[in-house]
C-alpha positions as CSV (number, residue, x, y, z in Angstrom):
1,M,179.6,127.7,76.8
2,T,180.3,131.6,76.5
3,N,179.3,133.9,78.8
4,E,176.8,135.5,76.6
5,E,175.3,131.6,75.9
6,F,175.4,131.1,80.1
7,F,173.5,134.5,80.8
8,N,170.7,133.8,77.8
9,A,170.1,130.5,78.9
10,H,169.9,130.8,82.7
11,M,169.0,134.6,83.5
12,G,167.6,135.2,86.8
13,E,167.8,131.6,88.3
14,R,169.9,130.6,91.3
15,V,173.3,129.7,91.1
16,L,175.7,128.0,93.9
17,Y,179.0,130.1,93.8
18,K,182.1,127.7,94.5
19,G,179.3,125.0,95.7
20,K,177.8,127.5,98.2
21,D,174.2,128.7,98.4
22,I,175.2,132.4,98.7
23,G,171.8,134.0,97.2
24,A,173.1,134.6,94.1
25,Y,170.8,135.3,90.5
26,V,172.5,135.4,87.3
27,A,172.0,138.7,86.1
28,G,174.2,139.7,83.3
29,Y,177.7,139.3,82.1
30,V,180.7,141.4,80.9
31,E,181.6,140.1,77.5
32,E,183.9,137.2,78.3
33,K,185.3,138.1,81.3
34,Y,182.7,137.4,84.4
35,I,179.0,136.7,85.2
36,I,177.4,139.5,86.8
37,L,175.2,137.8,89.9
38,G,172.2,139.5,91.5
39,F,170.9,139.5,94.8
40,D,167.7,140.3,96.4
41,D,169.5,142.0,99.6
42,Y,172.6,143.9,99.9
43,T,174.7,140.2,100.0
44,G,177.1,141.9,96.5
45,C,179.3,144.6,96.8
46,I,178.2,146.7,93.9
47,L,175.1,148.6,94.3
48,C,174.7,150.0,90.6
49,F,176.0,149.7,87.4
50,T,176.5,153.1,84.5
51,S,174.1,153.0,82.0
52,K,177.3,151.6,80.0
53,V,177.2,148.3,81.2
54,K,175.0,146.6,79.1
55,N,173.3,142.7,79.2
56,L,172.4,143.3,82.9
57,C,168.9,142.0,84.2
58,D,168.5,145.2,86.6
59,I,165.9,144.1,88.9
60,Y,168.1,143.2,92.2
61,H,169.1,145.4,94.9
62,S,172.9,144.6,94.7
63,Y,175.3,142.7,92.4
64,R,179.0,141.0,92.3
65,F,181.6,139.6,89.9
66,A,182.2,135.8,89.2
67,K,183.9,133.4,87.1
68,L,181.3,131.2,84.9
69,K,183.7,128.1,86.2
70,Y,182.9,128.7,89.8
71,L,178.8,128.7,89.1
72,E,176.6,125.7,89.1
73,V,172.6,126.4,88.5
74,I,170.3,125.2,91.2
75,K,167.7,122.2,90.2
76,H,164.4,122.9,91.7
77,S,162.7,119.4,91.1
78,N,160.5,120.0,94.2
79,M,159.4,123.6,92.8
80,E,158.7,122.0,89.2
81,K,155.6,119.8,91.1
82,E,154.1,122.9,92.1
83,E,151.0,124.8,89.9
84,R,152.6,126.8,87.3
85,C,150.6,130.4,87.1
86,C,152.1,134.0,86.7
87,G,151.7,134.5,89.8
88,N,154.8,132.5,91.2
89,C,156.6,132.9,88.0
90,L,159.7,134.9,88.8
91,W,159.2,137.2,85.6
92,M,155.8,138.3,87.0
93,G,155.5,141.6,88.2
94,C,153.3,144.5,89.3
95,E,150.0,142.2,89.8
96,D,146.8,143.5,90.0
97,I,143.7,142.3,92.3
98,L,142.2,140.9,89.0
99,G,145.8,138.8,88.6
100,N,146.9,141.1,85.3
101,G,150.6,142.1,85.2
102,W,153.7,142.7,83.7
103,C,155.8,139.8,82.1
104,Y,159.5,141.3,82.1
105,K,160.7,138.0,80.2
106,K,158.5,138.7,77.1
107,D,158.1,142.6,78.2
108,C,154.6,142.8,77.9
109,E,151.4,142.6,79.8
110,T,149.7,139.6,80.8
111,S,147.2,137.7,83.5
112,C,147.7,134.7,85.4
113,D,145.5,132.5,83.3
114,K,147.7,133.0,80.5
115,V,151.0,130.6,81.6
116,C,154.0,130.6,78.9
117,K,156.5,127.8,78.4
118,K,159.3,130.2,79.8
119,H,157.5,130.0,83.4
120,E,160.4,130.1,86.3
121,F,159.9,129.6,90.0
């Protein structure tokens, strides 16, 4: 699997690095060299990228590079039993009191009662 294929298949998903949970998410890739990992805190050693860096999910506080061979996607078998709604989807943002918000995956406005097949906890 190439870095681009891995990124497209697992964008925003939590990953293990060398078998350890370091709180990292798939945030981007650099050609065939690295996967860019994103963190919700400042665990990563990179705080921002220039506009020349493409293929980046720019919603994290810090980043780091990793080789694909060291990454493993975390399976969420317990979370799949939860009820799916936009309110608990990774891609739902800016939700208002009526349950309307922005879906970053589809890049459009959506509502909590419109759950899509690309839902991710």
